[in-house]
Structures are given as structure tokens and as C-alpha cells.
N, C-alpha and C positions, 0 to 999 in steps of 0.2 A: 514584727521584730526582724531586722535584717541580720542574717548570720551567714558568713562566707565559709566555705569548706577550706581546709588547709591541706598541706602536703600534696600539692598539685602533681608532683612527679609520680605519685602512686597511681594516678589515673591515666587512662588512655583517652585523650581528648581529640575528637575529630569534628570537622565541619562539613556538611553536605553542600555541594556546589562551590563555585570559586569565590575567593575573597581577595581583596587587595589592601594596600596600606591606606591609612587615613590621609585625607588631603586637608591642608590648612585653608580655612576660609579667608577670602579677601577682606580687607578692613578699610577699603577706600570710602565706602558709604555705610553708615550704621544700618543694619537690617533688623529683622524681627527674629525672635527666638522660635525655633521649630517646635512643633507639637511633640509631646512624648509618645513613643510607640505604645500601642495597646497590645500586650502580650497575652497569648493564649497557649495552653498546653495542647499540642497536636496528638502526640502518642505518649504513653507511659508504660514502661516495662520494669522488670526487676533490677536491671543493671544499666538502663538507658532511659532517656526521654528525648522528645523533640518539642520545639516550640515554633509558633508562627505568629506573624503580626501583619497588620495592614500597612501598605506603603504610606509614608509620611510625606505630605506635600512639601516640595523643596529639598527633600533629603536625597543625597547621592549614595551614601553608605550608612552603615550602622556599626557602632562600636559596642562590643560586649565584654564583660569581665566575669570570669568564672574560675573559682579555685585559684585565685592569684594570677591567672593568665588573662592578658588583654589582647584582643584582635579585632579585625573589622570584616564585614561582609557586605556585598551589594545585593544579596538576596533577602527574602523575608521568611526563610525557613532555616532552622538550626537544629542539628542533631548532636547529642552528647551521649557517649557510651563509656564503658569501662568503669562503671560506678558500683557502689555497694547497695545491696538490697535493703529495703525498709529504712532508708536514710534520707534526711532532709538536706536539700541543697538550695542555694540562692544564686541567681544569675541577674546581672544588670545589663540594660540595653539602652543606648543613647543614639538618637538620630543625628547624623552629621550633614552639614549643608554641602551644596555643590561647590566645586572648585571655583574660586573667584567671586562667590556670592558674598554679600554683606550680612547674610543671616548668621545666627549663632547656634551652636548645638542645643538640642533640647535638654530638659531635665532628664536624668536617667529614670527608666522604669525598672521595677524589680519584680521578680517572680520567685516564689518559694515552691519547690517541688519535693515531694516525698516519693521515692521509688517504691515500687510494689514489693510486697513480701512474697517470697517463694513458699507456696503451700504444698503439702503432700497431695498426691492423687487420692481419690476415694478408694477405699479398700474393696476388693472383689467380694461378691456374694456367692457363697459355695452351695452347691446342690450335690448330695450324695446319690448317685444313680443306683449302685448296688455294692455290697461288701462281702465278698467271698475270698477265701484264701487264694484261689486260682484266678479270680477276676474281680477286681474292685474298680469301679468306674466313678470318677469324680469330675463334675463340671463346675464352672464358675462364670460369673457375668464378666463380659469384656469391659475394660476401663478405657475411656477415651483419653488419648495422650500417652498411653503406655506403649513402650517399645517391646515389652515382653513381660514375663512373670517368673519369679523365683519361687520354689516350693521345697517343702521338706515333708517327709513321711518316715517316722522312725529314724533310722540312721541314713536314709536316702536324701540326697539333695540334688537339685538341678534347676535348669531354666528352660522355658519353652515360649514360643510365640503364640501358641494356641490357648484355648480355654477348656481343654478336656484332657484328662490323663487316665490311662488304664494301668493297673498294677497286677502282677500275676505271681508274686513271690512272697505273699504274706502267710500268716499262720491262722488256722481256724480257731474261732472262739477267743481271740486276743484283742485287747484294747489298743487303739492307735489314735494318734493325733496328726492331722494334716494341716499344714499352714501354706498360705500363698500370699504373695504381695505383688502389686503392680510396679514395674520398673519404669521410671520416667524416660520419655524419649528426648527431653530437652531439659537439662538441669538448670537452665536459666529461667525456665517457666514453672517448673514444679519439681517436687521431691518424690522419692519412692513412697508408695502408700504404706500405711500400717499393715501389719500382718492380719489376715483373716484366718480364723482357726475353726477346725471341724474335728470334734472328738467322735469316734465311732468304734463299734465292736464288730469284727467279722463274724459271719454265721458259723455255728459250731460244726455244721456239715459242709463239705466242700461243694464246689460249683454244681448247681442243679442242671437239669436238662434244658431249661429255659430261664433266662434272666430278663426281667423288665426293668429298664432304667429310664425314669422320667427325666426330661431335659428342660421343660419349661411350659408355661401356660399363658394364655391371653384371655380376653373376655369371652371368646367363642371358639377357641382352639386349644389343643394340647399337642406337644411334641414328645416323643419318647423313642427308645430303642429296644428291640428285642434281640438278645444274643442267643444263638443256637448253632449247633454243628451244621456244616454245609449240607449234609445229607438228611437233616431232620426237617419234617414238615409240621406245620402247626396252624392254629387259627387264633386270631387276636381281635379284640373289640374293646369298646369302652361302654360301661354300664353306669348310670347314676347310682350312687351309693344307696339312695333311698330304695331302689329296686334290688340292689345286690344283697342288702342285709335281710331281705324277706325270703331268701332261698339258701339252701345248703350248697356247698361247692359241688356235690354230686348231682344235685338237681340242675344247677346251671350248666354243667357239662352235658348232661343228657338232653336238656332242652336244645342246646346248640347243636349237638351231634345229630339229633333227629332232623332239625331244620336243614343242616348242611347236606345230609344224605338225601332228603327229599328233593332238594335243589338239584343235586347231581343226577338223580334218577329222572328228573323232568327234562334234562337237556338232550339234544339230538346227537351228541357225540358220545363216545364210550364213557362208562362210569368212571374209570381211573383218570381219564383226561379231564372230565368235568370236575372231579374232586381236586385235581391238581390246580385247576383254575381258581378254586375257592380257597385254597390253602397258601401259606407262605413257606418259603424254604430258606434256611440259613439266617444269619444275622442281617437285620434290616432296620432302617430308621422310618418312623411314621409321623405324619402330622395330620390330625383329624380335626376338621372344622365343623361348623354347624352346631356347636355345643351351646349350652345355656349358661349365662353369666352367673357367677357367685353360687355355683353348685358343685358339690363333691362328686367325683367320678372314680370308679374302679377300672383301671386298665386290666384286662384279663388276657390270658393266653394258656392254651393247653395243646399238647402234642396230638396229632391225628395223621394217620397214613392215608394213602390214596385208595385203600380198600374200605375205608370208613371205620377203621378201628381206632379207638382212643388209646394213646400210648403213654400219657403222663397224667398226673393230677392237675389241678387248677393252680396257676400262678397269678398273683394279683399285686398291684400297687395302687395307692390312693393319691389322687391329685385334686386340686380345686381350681376352677376358673376364676378369673378376676372380675371385678365389677366393670360394666360397660364404661369406656372412656378412661379406665385406669392405665397409667404408664409410670415407669420408674424414672421419667425425666425430671428435671429440676423444677422446684416450686419454692420461691422465696420472695421476700419483700412484702411490707404491709405498712399502712399508715391510717390515720383517722379520717383523712379527707379525700381518699381516692381508693377505689377497689377495682380489681380486674377478675372476671370470672370466665374461664374457658371451659366449654361444655359441648356435649352432643345433644341434639334436639330432633327426635324422629318426626314429630308432627310438623314443626315449622319447616324443616328441611324438605318435606314432601310438597309443601306449597310452592317451593322453588324448583321442583323437579330434581331434588337431590335426596340423599339418604345418609345413613350412618357410616357408610364406607367412603364417601367422597366429600364430606363437609364437616366443619365444626364451627361453633359460634363463640364470639368474644363479646362480653358485656362490660362496658366501663361506666362506673357511677362515681360522682364526686361532688365536692362542695367548693365552689369558686375555683374550679380547675380552668386554667387559661390555655393550656396546650398539652397535646399528647403526641409523642413520636413513638412509633412502634414498628416491629418487624416480626414476621412469622418465619421460623426456620424448621427444617426437620430436626428432631432432637439430636440425631447423629451429627449433622452439620454444626449445630449449636455447640455441642460438647467438643467437637474437633477444633472449633474456633476459640472456645473459652474453657479449656480443660480444667482450670482451677476455679471456674465461676468468678473470675475477677470482675467485680462490679464496675470498677473504673474503666476497664476495657470495653465492657458492654455499653456503658454510657457514652463512651467515645464513638462507637459505631452509630448509636442512636442520635448523635449530634453531628455526624458527617453527611453532608448532602449527597444524595444518590444511594445511601445505604439505609434509609428509613422512609416510612410513609407518615404523613402528618394528618391528624384529624382536622378537617376543614373548620375554619372559624365559625361558619354558619351552623355547624353541628355541635359546638361546645355547649349550647344551651340545653341540648338533649342529654349530654353527659351529666350536667348539673341538675337535671330533672330527676324526679323521684324514681322513674323506671330506668334511667340510664340510657346509653346508646348501645345498640346491638349491631354487630358486624358478622357477616358470614364469610368464611374462607373455604374455597373449593380446594380439594386436596386428593391424596391417594389413599387406597385402602390398606388396612393392617399396618399403619405407619404411625410412629410417635412424632408429635409436633410440639415445638416450644415457642411461646409468644412472649416477647420482651417489650415492655412499654415504659417510656420515660415521661412522667407527667410533672407539670409545674402548676402552682396555684398563684392567686393574685398577690399573696404575701411574699412571693419569690422562693418558696420552698420547692424542693425537687425530690421525687421518689422514683425508684426503679422497681417494677414488679415483673416477675418471671413466673409463668405457669405453663404446664405441659398437659397434653391430651393425646389419647390413642384412638385411632379409628378402628372400626370393625372389619373383619375379613369378608363378611357376607352381609347383604342388606337386611335379611330376615332378622327380626328381633323378638325373641320369646323369653318368657320368664316363668318362674314357678310361684309368683305371688304378685297380685295387682291390687291397686286401690282406685276408688272413684269417689268424687264428691260433687254434689249438686242438688238442686231442688227437684221435686217430683210432684206433679199435679195431683196425685192420689193422697198427698200428705199436706194438708192446708193448715194455716196460710203459708204460702211459699216465701213470704217476707220474714217469717219467724221460724221456719222449719227447714233444715238442710239434712240430706241423707249422706252419711259416711258409709261406704261399701267396701268390703274386703272379700277376696277370693283367692284360693291357692290350691296347691297340689302337695299332698303328704305333709300338711301343716299340723304341728302339735301345740303351738302357742303363738299368740299375737298380743303385742302391747301397742296401744294407739293413743293419739292425742289430737285434739282439734284446736288450732290456734288462729287468732286473727292475723291475717297475712301482714298487716302493717306492723304488728308487734314483733315479728321475726324477720323483718325486711333486711336487717343488717347481719343476720346469722348466716354464715356460709352453709351451703347444702351439705358439706362434708361433716357438719356438726349436728345434722338433723337427728341422727341416731341418739345423740346425747340428750336432745330435747325430749324425745319420746321416753327415754329412759328415766329422766328426772321428773317429768310432769305428766306422763301418760298413765293409762289404765290398762290392766290385763283383762282380756275378754274372758268370760266364764268358761270353765272347762267343757261344759255341756254345749257351748256354742261353737266349739272348734270344728265339730263334724259338719256344721252348716258352711263354714269357710271352704271346706273341701268338697262340698256337694252343692254347687250352684251359687255359693256366696252368701254373705249375711250383710244386712244393712242396719245401721243405727240411726234412729231419728233424733236429731240434736236441736235443742233450742238455740236460736241465733238472733242477731240484730238485723233489721231490715237494710237492704241495699249495702251489704258488707261482704268483703272477700275473706274467705277462710282457707286455711291450709290444713289438710289431713296428713298426718305423718304416722306410719305404722311400721313396726319391726316384727317380722315373722320368723319362726324357727321351725325347721322341718325335722323329719324323723332321723336324719343323718347328723343333726346338730348344726347344720348350716343356718346362718342368720342373714337376712336381707332387709334393708330399709327402703320403703317406697313412699312417695308423697303425691298428693293431688290437690289442685286448687279449684274452688268453686265459690259462687256468690249467691246470696239471697236476692229476692226481687224487692223493688221499692215498696214501702208500706202504703196500703190503700187508705188507712186511717192512722191515727197516732199510735205508735208502737207501745206494746205492753211492757211493763217492767219485768226484766228477766234477771234472775239471780246469777251472780258470778262468784267464783272462788278466787280470791286475790292471792298472788304470790309476791307481793311487793316487798315483803320482809326478807325474801331470799336473795342474798347478794348475787348468786349466779343468775337468777332471773332478771335482776336489775341490769346486770352486765349485758345480757342478751336483749334487753328491752322487752321482755315478756311480762305483761301485766295482767293479762286475762287468759286463762286456760279454761275452755268450756267444760264444765263438769256435767254430771247428770245426764249422760247419754243413755236414754232408755233403750236397752237392747230389744230388738224386734226382728225376727227373721222375715225378710221381704224378698226372698230369692226370685220371685217372679218379676221383680222390677230391677234386678241387677243389671246395670248398663255395661256389661262386658261382652266382648267377642270371644268365642271359644278359641279362635286362632291365636289370641294373645298368650294363652297358657300352654306350656309344654306338658304333655301327658304320656308320651311314649319313650321307650328307651332309644338310645342312639343306634342308628343303622337297622336294627331288626326289632319288630314289635312282637317280642317273644315272651318276656317275663310278666307283662301286665295285660290282662284281658279286661277291658272296661266296656 
């Protein structure tokens, strides 16, 4: 339906490049009618848009009508601005023949355009560092597209361009509410964010000798600050909570004090000088790497002087590292005929001479997909370019030559194959990346998928729980027996399930924890000790020449949970396979949605620790930095 905007005087209308008056075509000889221009949207904003079209053979100029205004141009690009956001407009374009030509103008082409809606910036995420009357530290996440932040605390109001504030004029033992919102840097692109709110209570006692203020965590690192008077010296470290909770504060201080003194005494310099090299002085910021993913840690600090005397009690704050690959970058878009998975893969990366710090993988799978255009950005760049996650703007980039890469026609059959197409991207360490892909299928449908991934800061990858799945010659026949193995550190509970890989092929790995929660089995309490002592194996009945996926969720003594999975296959049958019982979950709507129709029951628990296919290097067993609290 053609609908023209009215009140042209209310808009500022401009044309990019020169234009001239229309020429009347000659009429000596009757010519042909020119082809109508094929109009495409070039850019789309909240208060403007631009169009482009291919040159029409025989045309000298183009006449256009918009909002009651008629003009001509001899270019093939037109820009219109001064419009209203989220509003529909219609523009007509007619090709005009050359002067003196017998040709006649084309039929007009029409295009309807809806300007983008101005959306608010995302709200900041607040982290409370510490809350004392004389020092309260509050951090929040930076918001791309923000020019600054406005905040309130009690009766205080202000703005800042940073993401951290310190307050020193509060009252002890009092409730406070802090709010902060991101201020837009361009009102034509985005609005101010909603307010983020943090309610907290200051400590009843005033500022202590040491303050620990966590600032953030990644998969294998944590950042924090320790506040202290300039003349004060102290020791700080990070201890896994599973080790921390097994000792009193006095025991921890004494273990560290003894180790620090022994270190100082072993040095060739004077004792006070050696002590000074082991201790920190005044307020400092710290970033500790080499941590284990998805594990709770206690940051600790206590005062100590250069003579070896402990001067304070133990101060501590708990933080938890994220899962490997986790990033707070954008993830959106889905459809039934195309999927995009962005992930890290230690084993496959190693075959390419890469690791978890300098590569990530993308897998595309589809049904009758005919084209994929994609681009990988750092998440910072992506959010700077698309602060409001405008899908139209992202699609435009992925449709502009030079700004995207296209999957070759010869590879599309792999995309539509069962295993999909995998691509490796070499990149930088400790960086978040965002991959945007625009796919089309044979029916002309189009979908935009956006996913993010974070690389690690160090190549080493250790965990506190591992799984393994495969056949073992000691347990015959290998066509009908598969061994599910579990091993961990400080584990108190494990829930596991064995699934036919084909039945969960469409389930995102992010939902594996739900699978094992819904359809798994808890290992017996008496078997937990075997998980922590060499590992335990379960002999499972299976079909010949079939791939299975073992999924297990473990809980440790600190209450942390982690989900791991492994894939293994049985061997082909030497003779006709025997009938194996199955427990069906076909009547469960969730199972049908996931495509899970066979969950292997009856895993006869049997400790086979001598056959556990694990490397001791896979598991973390010592505290960070110093092997003091655990003697194994």
C-alpha cells in the first residue's frame, strides 16, 4: 500500500551529490519506455535513510517524489534526513530519458521505509567492592555507546565518565541504595539506560586495617583491590574455597606466616629486606591468573611487618571464576533451519598448532541453507558499531561488499550435512569476540544469528572434574559395553546420564545441564569417594557401532557445580546384536522437544579405577601460588 508522508515543511530534506532540472524528452521519433529503477535501502537510521539503485539504460536523470516534494538527480544515491523515528515513509523514483531521446520515462518505482526506533542503552551491572562508613567502593560494567554515567546515593547525585566510585562520608550500620544509569553519547542512536539499583548496608564498625574489593573475574583470572594505609605492609593471596573452609582463620594465618618467614630466612639478603620483597605496602590493584574455571576462591589478606610479626586478623572476600569461553557479549537470534555455535576446542586447536588463548571455532548447521555471510568482531568493536544491537544495521553490514566474508558455494553442502561446517578463527588472548552471520535458505527466508566467545589468558587448562567415555578391551563385548568414567577433586555429589548422540544433536551444549538434571541418575553416596580417589567407571549396555554422549554435573564441597560431557562409540557387532532394554521418555513433552527418545538406564556401578583413562595433569589439586593447605 502506497502511503505518502505529509507536512513536508516539518522535515529537513537533503540530497547527497548534485542534481539538476528534468529535461523534456524529444518526440520526433517514438521510442521505448525506460525500465523502472530497482531501489534498495543503503542505510537506515532513526531519523534518516539512504537509498541506491542501478543505472537504467538510456536514463539521464531520475525524478523522485517524497513528502510532497519533487526533484531530480543524475546520481544513483539519495539521502533523506530530518525524519521521525519509528515512522513509515514512501518514496517514488522514475527514470528520465536523455535530452532529445525518443524514449519515454519509466513507470515509477516505490519503496516503503520505516525508520529505526531509538532504544535505551543496556543498564550497567553493579559490583559492590566494600561498604564501610569511611570507604565504600562501587564498580559497574562499562556500557558501549555511553558518554558517561549519572548516579545517586542517598541524597548525593552526580555524573562521571568512569565506572568506579569511592564514598567516604557514609554512616556505619545504615541501609543505602545506589543507582546508576548510562547516558547516551548520541540521542539519535540511543536513549539513556534504565537505572541499575544496588541496596546495601554499611558495616557496623568503621573502616578496618585492610579492605578487599573484588573488581571482576574471567575463566582463569580475578581482579581485585586491597586498600591499606601507605605505611602498612601485608600479604595477599587467593585460596580455593574448598581448601579455605577446611581451616580456621588462625590456622591459615599461621601456615602462611611460617612459609613467608622460612622464605625470608633462606634468602641471601637481610631478613627485613627479604620480608619486604614478599609483602605489599599501601593500596594496590591485583590481577591473578592461572586459576581454574567455575571454581570459588577466597581472596585473603592479613597484615604483617618486616620483622615477621602478624599485625591483623584475616580479611577475606569470595569470588567465582566463570566457565571457559564465557563472555558477557551479545547472543541472540535463532530459527529452525539454521544454527551457529561459537566455542573453544582444546584438542582440535592443538592439531592446528593453536590453543585456547589464540583461537575459537564456529560451527554452522542448516537445512537447505543457500548462503551465509559472516564477520567476526572483537566484542568491544561490535558494541561500539551497534550499541543498540540494531539488527537492520547489522544486516546492512553483512550485505555490503567488503564488509563480510561469504561461505563458498562448494562448502554449503557441508553446512547442510549432519555434522555442519566448522571454521577456525585465529585471535588474541583474554579477549571477547562476537560473530554475526546472515543466512538465507532455498525458500528465501533470512535469519541473523549473533554469538560471543571469550578466549583464555593462558594456554593451560585444568579443571576440578573430568569425564571420559569409550570402550575397554577388558569389558567385552566392546560392541555392547561402553565405559562412562568420572573423576574429580573435593566432589560431594554427581548426577550423570548417557544419551545417544543423535538424539541430542539439536540440543545446545548450554542446555546439557538441564538434560542431566531431567533424565540423569545420582551416583550412590558410597561411590563419591572413588570419584575423588582415582575415578570411577560405570559399565553401560549399549548398541553396536553407535555414538553416545556422557553428560555429568558434579558438586564440590564449596557448593560449586560444573557440567562436563564426553563422546564415545561402541565397535561394530561381530554377530547379530542382542536385544537391549531401554527406558522410553517419549511421553515427556520436554524430551520430545529435545529429540531425546532413549536414555540409557541400568548403568551397573563398578569401580574400575585401574582403567580410568585420565591424565593426572588434567585435574587441579593444589592451592593457587603456594602448596600449603593441602598435603596429598
